[in-house]
C-alpha beads as a LAMMPS data file, in Angstrom:
LAMMPS data file: protein, C-alpha beads

254 atoms
253 bonds

1 atom types
1 bond types

-500.0 500.0 xlo xhi
-500.0 500.0 ylo yhi
-500.0 500.0 zlo zhi

Masses

1 110.0

Atoms # bond

1 1 1 241.760 -366.226 -412.342
2 1 1 242.546 -369.224 -411.146
3 1 1 241.121 -372.341 -413.149
4 1 1 242.028 -375.969 -411.976
5 1 1 242.940 -378.925 -414.075
6 1 1 240.204 -382.029 -414.441
7 1 1 240.465 -384.146 -411.034
8 1 1 242.023 -387.363 -412.671
9 1 1 244.818 -385.248 -413.817
10 1 1 245.214 -383.426 -410.551
11 1 1 245.241 -386.039 -407.893
12 1 1 248.143 -387.018 -409.850
13 1 1 250.129 -383.634 -409.103
14 1 1 252.219 -384.274 -412.358
15 1 1 251.387 -382.681 -415.859
16 1 1 252.775 -384.258 -418.767
17 1 1 254.728 -381.843 -421.215
18 1 1 255.950 -382.492 -424.702
19 1 1 257.424 -380.672 -426.981
20 1 1 256.737 -380.131 -430.934
21 1 1 258.450 -379.880 -434.160
22 1 1 259.024 -376.396 -433.723
23 1 1 260.855 -376.369 -430.075
24 1 1 263.661 -379.062 -431.572
25 1 1 264.942 -376.322 -432.948
26 1 1 267.429 -373.524 -432.329
27 1 1 266.908 -371.054 -429.885
28 1 1 264.817 -373.443 -428.315
29 1 1 266.335 -377.225 -428.858
30 1 1 267.238 -379.071 -425.214
31 1 1 265.634 -375.794 -423.351
32 1 1 262.131 -377.828 -421.990
33 1 1 264.738 -380.039 -420.518
34 1 1 265.973 -377.043 -418.218
35 1 1 262.542 -375.570 -417.943
36 1 1 260.975 -378.443 -416.490
37 1 1 264.628 -378.872 -413.855
38 1 1 263.953 -374.594 -413.158
39 1 1 259.916 -375.250 -412.206
40 1 1 260.527 -378.421 -410.303
41 1 1 262.744 -377.333 -407.877
42 1 1 260.854 -374.200 -407.293
43 1 1 257.880 -376.291 -406.813
44 1 1 260.342 -378.173 -404.426
45 1 1 261.223 -375.092 -402.408
46 1 1 257.271 -373.476 -402.408
47 1 1 254.887 -377.143 -402.208
48 1 1 253.921 -376.101 -405.176
49 1 1 251.673 -379.320 -405.238
50 1 1 252.536 -379.872 -409.169
51 1 1 255.517 -380.787 -410.894
52 1 1 256.165 -381.195 -414.582
53 1 1 257.499 -384.503 -416.260
54 1 1 258.662 -384.773 -419.613
55 1 1 257.056 -386.989 -422.961
56 1 1 257.639 -387.614 -425.962
57 1 1 253.964 -387.471 -427.327
58 1 1 252.669 -384.561 -427.931
59 1 1 249.267 -385.852 -428.775
60 1 1 249.465 -387.547 -425.519
61 1 1 250.559 -385.374 -423.534
62 1 1 248.547 -383.013 -421.208
63 1 1 251.111 -379.445 -421.970
64 1 1 252.369 -378.611 -425.620
65 1 1 255.395 -376.212 -426.421
66 1 1 255.611 -375.362 -429.711
67 1 1 256.812 -372.412 -431.857
68 1 1 254.860 -369.509 -434.066
69 1 1 256.558 -367.786 -436.776
70 1 1 258.107 -364.392 -435.754
71 1 1 260.633 -362.803 -433.668
72 1 1 258.684 -360.539 -431.123
73 1 1 258.601 -361.878 -427.155
74 1 1 255.193 -363.318 -427.557
75 1 1 254.222 -366.308 -425.636
76 1 1 250.398 -367.750 -425.048
77 1 1 248.869 -370.153 -423.481
78 1 1 245.420 -370.788 -423.855
79 1 1 243.142 -373.921 -421.800
80 1 1 241.190 -376.808 -423.401
81 1 1 238.355 -377.267 -421.056
82 1 1 235.693 -378.632 -423.121
83 1 1 234.256 -382.327 -422.260
84 1 1 233.672 -384.434 -424.976
85 1 1 230.479 -383.380 -426.002
86 1 1 231.831 -380.057 -427.230
87 1 1 230.517 -377.822 -423.988
88 1 1 232.494 -376.234 -421.401
89 1 1 232.915 -378.130 -418.188
90 1 1 230.724 -375.580 -415.805
91 1 1 234.051 -375.936 -412.922
92 1 1 235.865 -374.817 -415.391
93 1 1 238.434 -377.541 -415.570
94 1 1 241.316 -377.510 -417.535
95 1 1 242.683 -380.973 -419.883
96 1 1 244.902 -379.369 -421.855
97 1 1 247.284 -376.441 -422.676
98 1 1 249.156 -375.786 -425.648
99 1 1 252.285 -373.333 -425.314
100 1 1 253.525 -371.280 -428.424
101 1 1 256.605 -369.299 -428.468
102 1 1 258.158 -367.112 -431.143
103 1 1 260.452 -369.066 -433.376
104 1 1 263.012 -366.606 -433.720
105 1 1 263.359 -364.048 -430.111
106 1 1 265.440 -361.298 -431.087
107 1 1 265.544 -357.296 -428.643
108 1 1 267.037 -354.411 -430.323
109 1 1 270.606 -353.349 -428.650
110 1 1 272.412 -349.903 -429.575
111 1 1 274.848 -352.508 -432.009
112 1 1 271.205 -353.775 -433.680
113 1 1 269.013 -356.331 -433.611
114 1 1 270.017 -359.647 -432.190
115 1 1 268.202 -362.682 -431.217
116 1 1 267.649 -362.779 -427.266
117 1 1 269.896 -365.074 -424.483
118 1 1 268.685 -367.867 -423.409
119 1 1 268.601 -366.442 -419.831
120 1 1 265.092 -364.842 -421.074
121 1 1 263.936 -367.773 -423.196
122 1 1 264.468 -369.856 -419.449
123 1 1 261.934 -366.898 -417.944
124 1 1 259.687 -366.920 -420.725
125 1 1 258.916 -370.587 -421.130
126 1 1 258.422 -370.947 -417.432
127 1 1 256.342 -367.905 -416.953
128 1 1 254.269 -369.719 -419.500
129 1 1 253.897 -372.941 -417.665
130 1 1 253.060 -371.181 -414.644
131 1 1 250.259 -369.802 -416.947
132 1 1 249.797 -374.147 -417.665
133 1 1 249.032 -374.802 -414.103
134 1 1 245.661 -373.021 -414.368
135 1 1 246.843 -369.015 -413.216
136 1 1 245.555 -366.766 -415.840
137 1 1 246.828 -362.969 -416.397
138 1 1 244.942 -361.288 -413.135
139 1 1 246.590 -363.685 -411.157
140 1 1 250.067 -362.270 -412.431
141 1 1 252.566 -361.137 -409.515
142 1 1 252.939 -357.739 -408.581
143 1 1 255.987 -358.126 -406.609
144 1 1 259.167 -359.237 -408.216
145 1 1 259.308 -362.864 -409.524
146 1 1 259.826 -364.351 -412.757
147 1 1 255.150 -364.423 -413.110
148 1 1 255.995 -360.493 -413.262
149 1 1 253.085 -358.626 -415.035
150 1 1 255.212 -356.237 -417.467
151 1 1 258.660 -357.887 -417.156
152 1 1 261.815 -355.258 -418.823
153 1 1 265.029 -357.514 -420.250
154 1 1 268.433 -356.607 -419.404
155 1 1 270.080 -356.619 -421.886
156 1 1 273.962 -357.478 -421.990
157 1 1 276.671 -356.785 -424.573
158 1 1 276.517 -360.359 -425.493
159 1 1 273.355 -363.145 -425.237
160 1 1 275.004 -364.849 -422.442
161 1 1 274.140 -362.169 -420.614
162 1 1 270.838 -361.126 -421.556
163 1 1 268.393 -361.317 -418.383
164 1 1 264.977 -360.693 -417.020
165 1 1 265.463 -358.237 -414.466
166 1 1 263.824 -359.359 -411.119
167 1 1 262.838 -355.962 -409.855
168 1 1 265.500 -356.476 -407.393
169 1 1 268.691 -354.633 -406.391
170 1 1 272.197 -356.039 -404.900
171 1 1 273.812 -354.117 -402.445
172 1 1 275.611 -352.419 -404.878
173 1 1 272.264 -350.773 -406.360
174 1 1 272.949 -352.669 -409.463
175 1 1 269.840 -354.681 -410.716
176 1 1 268.745 -358.604 -410.214
177 1 1 267.839 -360.399 -413.382
178 1 1 266.982 -363.958 -413.569
179 1 1 268.230 -366.623 -413.943
180 1 1 268.286 -367.706 -411.321
181 1 1 264.772 -368.033 -411.418
182 1 1 262.297 -366.378 -408.173
183 1 1 258.459 -367.126 -406.914
184 1 1 256.831 -365.010 -404.638
185 1 1 254.490 -366.175 -401.955
186 1 1 251.923 -365.150 -403.864
187 1 1 252.445 -366.389 -407.102
188 1 1 253.425 -369.843 -404.876
189 1 1 249.752 -369.614 -403.544
190 1 1 248.086 -369.572 -406.580
191 1 1 249.501 -372.056 -408.042
192 1 1 248.570 -374.130 -405.030
193 1 1 244.691 -373.383 -405.147
194 1 1 244.754 -373.953 -408.391
195 1 1 245.628 -378.047 -407.752
196 1 1 243.783 -377.945 -404.460
197 1 1 240.693 -378.080 -407.000
198 1 1 238.325 -376.196 -408.592
199 1 1 237.369 -372.723 -407.281
200 1 1 235.404 -371.202 -410.183
201 1 1 233.747 -371.270 -413.676
202 1 1 235.175 -369.397 -416.754
203 1 1 234.800 -365.893 -417.343
204 1 1 232.507 -365.258 -420.815
205 1 1 234.732 -363.051 -422.805
206 1 1 237.270 -360.357 -422.600
207 1 1 238.663 -358.988 -425.446
208 1 1 242.592 -358.868 -425.896
209 1 1 244.598 -355.212 -425.716
210 1 1 247.070 -353.882 -428.349
211 1 1 250.193 -354.478 -428.530
212 1 1 252.929 -354.210 -426.228
213 1 1 250.696 -355.027 -423.536
214 1 1 249.419 -358.488 -421.866
215 1 1 246.513 -360.104 -423.792
216 1 1 243.108 -360.616 -421.905
217 1 1 241.743 -364.179 -421.008
218 1 1 239.661 -365.119 -423.683
219 1 1 237.224 -367.680 -424.461
220 1 1 237.268 -369.448 -427.900
221 1 1 237.122 -372.485 -429.906
222 1 1 239.916 -373.321 -428.678
223 1 1 239.245 -372.799 -424.541
224 1 1 240.346 -370.364 -422.167
225 1 1 243.541 -368.210 -423.252
226 1 1 245.269 -368.686 -419.568
227 1 1 247.987 -365.757 -420.396
228 1 1 250.291 -364.020 -422.649
229 1 1 253.606 -361.619 -422.714
230 1 1 253.847 -359.224 -424.746
231 1 1 257.786 -357.620 -425.585
232 1 1 256.666 -353.650 -425.934
233 1 1 256.103 -352.789 -429.759
234 1 1 257.858 -349.151 -428.297
235 1 1 261.205 -350.614 -427.648
236 1 1 263.580 -347.100 -426.171
237 1 1 266.706 -348.997 -425.210
238 1 1 268.886 -346.928 -422.494
239 1 1 271.764 -347.422 -420.184
240 1 1 270.535 -348.637 -417.021
241 1 1 274.137 -349.370 -415.064
242 1 1 277.439 -350.750 -416.065
243 1 1 278.691 -354.473 -414.338
244 1 1 282.102 -356.131 -414.855
245 1 1 282.597 -353.387 -417.594
246 1 1 279.205 -354.673 -419.328
247 1 1 276.659 -351.837 -420.647
248 1 1 273.215 -353.051 -419.923
249 1 1 270.165 -351.781 -421.455
250 1 1 266.803 -351.876 -420.200
251 1 1 263.449 -352.924 -422.046
252 1 1 260.232 -353.187 -421.026
253 1 1 257.893 -356.381 -421.826
254 1 1 255.126 -355.814 -421.205

Bonds

1 1 1 2
2 1 2 3
3 1 3 4
4 1 4 5
5 1 5 6
6 1 6 7
7 1 7 8
8 1 8 9
9 1 9 10
10 1 10 11
11 1 11 12
12 1 12 13
13 1 13 14
14 1 14 15
15 1 15 16
16 1 16 17
17 1 17 18
18 1 18 19
19 1 19 20
20 1 20 21
21 1 21 22
22 1 22 23
23 1 23 24
24 1 24 25
25 1 25 26
26 1 26 27
27 1 27 28
28 1 28 29
29 1 29 30
30 1 30 31
31 1 31 32
32 1 32 33
33 1 33 34
34 1 34 35
35 1 35 36
36 1 36 37
37 1 37 38
38 1 38 39
39 1 39 40
40 1 40 41
41 1 41 42
42 1 42 43
43 1 43 44
44 1 44 45
45 1 45 46
46 1 46 47
47 1 47 48
48 1 48 49
49 1 49 50
50 1 50 51
51 1 51 52
52 1 52 53
53 1 53 54
54 1 54 55
55 1 55 56
56 1 56 57
57 1 57 58
58 1 58 59
59 1 59 60
60 1 60 61
61 1 61 62
62 1 62 63
63 1 63 64
64 1 64 65
65 1 65 66
66 1 66 67
67 1 67 68
68 1 68 69
69 1 69 70
70 1 70 71
71 1 71 72
72 1 72 73
73 1 73 74
74 1 74 75
75 1 75 76
76 1 76 77
77 1 77 78
78 1 78 79
79 1 79 80
80 1 80 81
81 1 81 82
82 1 82 83
83 1 83 84
84 1 84 85
85 1 85 86
86 1 86 87
87 1 87 88
88 1 88 89
89 1 89 90
90 1 90 91
91 1 91 92
92 1 92 93
93 1 93 94
94 1 94 95
95 1 95 96
96 1 96 97
97 1 97 98
98 1 98 99
99 1 99 100
100 1 100 101
101 1 101 102
102 1 102 103
103 1 103 104
104 1 104 105
105 1 105 106
106 1 106 107
107 1 107 108
108 1 108 109
109 1 109 110
110 1 110 111
111 1 111 112
112 1 112 113
113 1 113 114
114 1 114 115
115 1 115 116
116 1 116 117
117 1 117 118
118 1 118 119
119 1 119 120
120 1 120 121
121 1 121 122
122 1 122 123
123 1 123 124
124 1 124 125
125 1 125 126
126 1 126 127
127 1 127 128
128 1 128 129
129 1 129 130
130 1 130 131
131 1 131 132
132 1 132 133
133 1 133 134
134 1 134 135
135 1 135 136
136 1 136 137
137 1 137 138
138 1 138 139
139 1 139 140
140 1 140 141
141 1 141 142
142 1 142 143
143 1 143 144
144 1 144 145
145 1 145 146
146 1 146 147
147 1 147 148
148 1 148 149
149 1 149 150
150 1 150 151
151 1 151 152
152 1 152 153
153 1 153 154
154 1 154 155
155 1 155 156
156 1 156 157
157 1 157 158
158 1 158 159
159 1 159 160
160 1 160 161
161 1 161 162
162 1 162 163
163 1 163 164
164 1 164 165
165 1 165 166
166 1 166 167
167 1 167 168
168 1 168 169
169 1 169 170
170 1 170 171
171 1 171 172
172 1 172 173
173 1 173 174
174 1 174 175
175 1 175 176
176 1 176 177
177 1 177 178
178 1 178 179
179 1 179 180
180 1 180 181
181 1 181 182
182 1 182 183
183 1 183 184
184 1 184 185
185 1 185 186
186 1 186 187
187 1 187 188
188 1 188 189
189 1 189 190
190 1 190 191
191 1 191 192
192 1 192 193
193 1 193 194
194 1 194 195
195 1 195 196
196 1 196 197
197 1 197 198
198 1 198 199
199 1 199 200
200 1 200 201
201 1 201 202
202 1 202 203
203 1 203 204
204 1 204 205
205 1 205 206
206 1 206 207
207 1 207 208
208 1 208 209
209 1 209 210
210 1 210 211
211 1 211 212
212 1 212 213
213 1 213 214
214 1 214 215
215 1 215 216
216 1 216 217
217 1 217 218
218 1 218 219
219 1 219 220
220 1 220 221
221 1 221 222
222 1 222 223
223 1 223 224
224 1 224 225
225 1 225 226
226 1 226 227
227 1 227 228
228 1 228 229
229 1 229 230
230 1 230 231
231 1 231 232
232 1 232 233
233 1 233 234
234 1 234 235
235 1 235 236
236 1 236 237
237 1 237 238
238 1 238 239
239 1 239 240
240 1 240 241
241 1 241 242
242 1 242 243
243 1 243 244
244 1 244 245
245 1 245 246
246 1 246 247
247 1 247 248
248 1 248 249
249 1 249 250
250 1 250 251
251 1 251 252
252 1 252 253
253 1 253 254
């Protein structure tokens, strides 16, 4: 489902985003600024009608980013869409979104578990920023971009080599990883629709599904869960391809 922000926010064409304390710590420290630059570059390229602006006051921003304890690659972006009297806005208009990501994200490798590289963290963060624009899990990409419903991780020998599989291949048949970030036309159009105005009311209820899969949108005291991404609980790494002498491993991100 495509949801729209409240008119006074949407007409600015901007979402003010601020980091809370957890996001100022490793491994996320400094990544929000890069994510804003990357999203805004995509917005310029695809005419998304919205950009992100860094805000230093989480209590006054439209969007916040923070961490929760954990090492699984899981992200959430719940909307708040209630008018001051505590009743749902009949048009499903959003006025706040609070993104959360794991404080110590790790992956399994043939050499053992280690923290995932910053390239994967960037894709995770921008993925949730796309949700924050108003897109639910139903709008996940079915082709080849950063908004994939079930992305996969290409694990390198070092953190710096980790990336997210774009589902595209180079001329030599090797996988093309992200970053650099890619956005397809369908995802871009969904974002544009969310910023043209309200199109539907919020769903009444949907139940989250099990670990290793994407949680469905749900209605609750905090509002609408716009979307989430989860690394599959069952990991079966194996050789994928060799590039510049490094063996890459594929893990499914459900």
